[in-house]
C-alpha positions as CSV (number, residue, x, y, z in Angstrom):
1,M,110.8,84.6,119.6
2,K,113.2,85.1,116.3
3,N,110.8,86.0,114.3
4,I,108.9,88.2,116.9
5,R,112.2,89.8,117.4
6,L,112.8,90.8,113.6
7,M,109.1,92.5,113.2
8,V,109.8,94.3,116.6
9,G,112.7,95.4,114.8
10,M,110.5,96.5,112.0
11,V,108.6,98.3,114.5
12,G,111.2,100.1,116.1
13,F,111.9,102.2,112.4
14,G,108.4,102.6,111.9
15,L,106.5,99.5,112.1
16,A,100.7,96.1,111.3
17,A,90.2,91.2,107.6
18,G,87.5,90.2,109.8
19,S,87.5,90.6,115.4
20,L,90.1,89.6,117.6
21,L,89.4,88.7,121.3
22,A,91.6,90.0,123.9
23,Q,91.6,88.6,127.3
24,S,89.5,91.5,129.8
25,G,89.4,90.2,132.9
26,S,88.9,86.6,134.5
27,V,87.4,83.8,132.0
28,N,84.2,84.1,133.3
29,E,83.9,87.9,131.9
30,P,83.0,88.9,128.4
31,K,86.3,89.6,126.0
32,E,86.7,92.7,124.6
33,A,87.1,92.8,120.9
34,I,89.8,94.3,119.8
35,S,91.0,95.0,116.2
36,N,94.5,94.7,114.7
37,G,93.8,96.8,111.3
38,G,92.1,94.2,109.3
39,V,88.6,94.5,107.5
40,N,86.8,91.9,109.5
41,H,88.5,92.8,112.8
42,T,87.7,96.5,112.4
43,I,84.0,95.6,111.5
44,H,83.2,93.5,114.8
45,A,85.8,95.6,117.0
46,D,84.6,97.8,120.1
47,P,84.5,101.3,119.1
48,V,87.7,103.4,120.5
49,V,87.5,107.2,120.6
50,G,90.1,109.6,121.5
51,Q,93.0,107.2,120.2
52,P,93.5,108.1,116.5
53,F,96.6,106.8,114.7
54,S,97.5,105.4,111.3
55,A,99.7,102.6,109.9
56,E,100.2,100.1,107.7
57,Q,99.1,96.5,108.3
58,V,102.1,94.0,107.3
59,M,101.5,90.2,106.9
60,K,104.3,87.8,106.7
61,K,103.9,84.2,106.1
62,G,107.1,81.7,105.7
63,R,107.5,78.4,105.6
64,T,110.7,75.9,104.7
65,L,110.2,72.9,103.0
66,T,111.8,69.7,103.7
67,D,114.5,70.2,101.0
68,G,115.4,73.3,102.8
69,V,113.7,75.7,100.0
70,N,112.2,78.9,102.1
71,I,108.8,80.1,100.7
72,T,107.9,83.5,102.1
73,H,104.8,85.8,101.0
74,F,104.3,89.5,102.2
75,G,101.0,91.3,102.3
76,H,100.1,95.0,103.3
77,H,97.2,97.7,103.4
78,F,96.7,100.9,104.9
79,V,94.7,101.4,108.0
80,A,93.5,104.6,110.1
81,R,91.3,105.5,113.3
82,D,90.1,109.2,113.8
83,S,89.2,110.7,117.2
84,A,85.8,110.1,117.0
85,G,86.1,106.5,116.4
86,R,85.5,105.9,112.6
87,V,88.1,103.5,110.8
88,R,89.5,103.3,107.4
89,V,90.6,100.4,105.8
90,E,92.2,100.1,102.4
91,Q,92.2,96.3,100.7
92,P,93.8,95.8,97.6
93,C,91.4,93.8,95.3
94,G,93.9,92.9,92.1
95,C,94.3,94.9,88.6
96,D,92.6,96.5,85.8
97,P,93.5,95.2,82.5
98,A,95.9,98.4,82.1
99,H,97.4,96.8,85.4
100,E,97.1,99.3,88.0
101,Q,96.2,98.6,91.5
102,L,92.4,98.4,92.1
103,I,91.9,99.3,96.3
104,E,88.8,98.5,98.2
105,V,88.1,101.0,100.7
106,Y,86.1,100.5,104.2
107,V,84.9,103.4,106.1
108,V,83.5,101.9,109.4
109,D,81.6,104.6,111.3
110,P,80.3,102.9,115.0
111,V,78.5,106.8,115.8
112,A,76.5,106.3,112.6
113,H,76.4,102.8,112.6
114,T,77.2,102.3,108.7
115,M,80.1,100.8,106.9
116,T,80.7,102.7,103.2
117,K,82.7,101.0,100.8
118,W,84.0,102.4,97.4
119,R,86.5,101.5,94.9
120,L,89.7,103.4,93.6
121,G,91.8,102.7,90.4
122,G,91.1,102.2,86.8
123,D,87.8,102.6,85.3
124,S,86.2,102.0,88.8
125,P,82.1,103.0,88.8
126,K,82.5,106.5,91.4
127,I,79.9,104.7,93.5
128,A,79.8,104.6,97.5
129,Y,77.8,101.8,98.9
130,V,76.3,102.6,102.4
131,S,75.5,99.6,104.7
132,K,73.9,100.1,108.2
133,L,75.7,98.1,110.9
134,P,73.5,96.1,113.3
135,E,73.5,97.5,116.8
136,K,76.3,95.8,119.2
137,E,74.8,93.6,121.5
138,P,76.1,92.7,125.1
139,R,78.2,89.7,124.5
140,E,77.3,86.3,126.8
141,V,80.2,84.1,128.2
142,A,80.0,80.9,126.7
143,P,80.2,77.9,129.2
144,V,83.5,76.7,130.0
145,R,83.9,73.2,129.2
146,A,86.4,70.7,130.7
147,P,88.9,69.9,127.9
148,G,88.1,66.9,126.0
149,A,84.4,66.5,127.6
150,G,82.0,64.7,125.5
151,S,84.9,63.0,123.2
152,G,87.0,60.2,123.1
153,R,90.0,62.0,120.9
154,P,93.1,62.5,122.5
155,Q,92.6,66.4,123.2
156,P,95.5,68.9,123.2
157,I,97.2,70.6,126.1
158,I,96.3,74.2,126.1
159,T,98.7,76.9,128.5
160,T,98.8,80.5,128.6
161,E,101.4,82.6,130.1
162,E,101.4,86.6,130.2
163,L,105.2,87.8,129.4
164,P,107.2,90.7,130.8
165,V,105.5,93.9,128.9
166,T,107.4,95.2,125.9
167,M,107.8,98.6,124.7
168,I,106.9,99.6,121.1
169,D,106.7,102.9,119.9
170,N,106.8,104.4,123.5
171,L,103.9,102.5,123.9
172,P,103.6,99.3,126.8
173,M,102.6,95.9,125.0
174,K,100.9,93.0,126.9
175,V,102.2,90.3,125.8
176,V,100.0,86.8,125.8
177,K,101.9,83.6,124.7
178,T,99.6,80.3,124.3
179,T,101.1,77.0,123.8
180,T,99.0,74.5,121.9
181,I,100.6,70.8,122.3
182,V,98.6,68.2,119.9
183,P,98.8,64.9,121.1
184,A,99.7,62.0,119.0
185,G,96.6,60.5,117.1
186,R,94.6,64.0,117.0
187,S,95.4,64.5,113.4
188,G,96.9,61.6,112.4
189,N,100.1,62.7,114.0
190,D,102.5,59.9,115.4
191,A,104.0,62.2,117.5
192,P,102.7,65.5,119.5
193,I,102.6,68.7,117.7
194,T,103.7,72.0,119.3
195,K,102.1,75.6,118.1
196,V,102.6,78.6,119.4
197,H,100.8,81.8,119.3
198,E,102.0,85.3,120.6
199,L,99.6,88.6,120.9
200,W,101.2,92.0,121.5
201,T,98.3,94.4,122.5
202,S,98.2,97.8,123.6
203,E,95.6,98.4,126.5
204,E,95.9,102.0,126.0
205,L,95.3,102.3,122.2
206,K,93.0,99.1,122.4
207,L,94.7,97.9,119.1
208,T,96.6,94.7,118.5
209,F,100.2,95.5,117.3
210,M,101.4,92.3,116.7
211,E,100.3,88.4,116.5
212,Q,102.3,85.6,115.6
213,W,101.3,81.8,114.8
214,E,104.0,78.7,114.5
215,D,102.9,75.8,113.4
216,P,105.4,73.0,112.1
217,R,103.0,71.8,109.3
218,M,101.7,75.5,108.3
219,G,105.1,77.7,108.9
220,V,105.1,81.0,110.7
221,R,102.8,84.0,110.1
222,T,103.1,87.4,111.4
223,V,100.7,90.3,111.4
224,G,101.7,93.5,112.7
225,L,101.4,97.3,112.3
226,A,104.1,99.2,110.5
227,N,104.6,102.8,110.1
228,F,102.6,103.5,112.9
229,L,101.8,107.5,113.8
230,R,99.9,108.4,116.3
231,A,98.0,111.5,115.0
232,E,94.8,112.8,113.5
233,P,94.8,111.6,110.0
234,D,93.1,113.6,107.3
235,P,89.2,113.8,107.7
236,A,89.0,113.2,103.8
237,L,90.0,109.8,104.4
238,F,86.9,109.1,105.9
239,R,84.8,109.8,103.2
240,P,84.0,109.0,99.6
241,P,86.1,111.1,97.3
242,S,84.5,114.0,95.4
243,G,82.3,112.9,92.6
244,Y,81.5,109.6,94.2
245,Q,77.7,109.1,94.2
246,L,76.1,107.7,97.7
247,K,74.0,104.6,97.6
248,D,72.1,102.0,99.8
249,A,73.8,98.9,99.6
250,K,70.7,97.0,99.8
251,E,68.8,99.2,97.3
252,A,72.0,98.6,95.2
253,A,71.8,94.9,95.3
254,K,68.1,94.7,94.7
255,E,68.3,97.2,91.8
256,R,71.6,94.1,90.4
257,A,68.8,91.6,91.0
258,E,66.1,92.9,89.5
259,K,68.2,93.9,86.3
260,L,69.4,90.2,86.2
261,A,66.0,88.9,86.4
262,D,64.8,91.3,83.6
263,S,67.7,89.8,81.5
264,M,66.9,85.9,81.6
């Protein structure tokens, strides 16, 4: 909880590739796909209209070595959603030879069922690739199996509890804590290992605000929304910049394959 409270503090002064599934009703009902601002989560999430926002998804990963040395990594990217349910996610993708940061931009449009992708920075080609997204089909519930069914290995013990509602940025958050105890002998361990996962979700916005994983083997990883603004983003964010050419992604891939074949 120490790291959770630290991230809540970040949210207080302006506190977030990929889908997360948030519990919706009983275990026998389909689960709702909720985004946390990552690219993969955005692609697979259920559309949300009338709930615009912009934020920065922040990732923190820390681990303490046996000699006491702390290793910490940070990552962040911009994300925005408009009232029509369109979502823009910016993903850093390295630097060009002049050390200028390159950014991949993804815009998912649940109405047009398209994803448009383009690159910013450096000498990136001014082309925006449009892909057609498949229609979402109703999700089916996988049959519930008893833990360890069909296996002689010791099985993890998993418990889930709902913690008291917490306010972040004046929004009530549903907090779910899942504790997994990996028994001795399950993963080569000679003693039980305890893992903890906590999920903070705004049911009003259909958005995961924060998620934290604690595993003594991997350390602590936290993903949360920072600099959160609940307002309509600039409409220009959801279309390619002026001067960019729109291309069908499949046709572009076919052209590249043909050029490659001709050069061989």
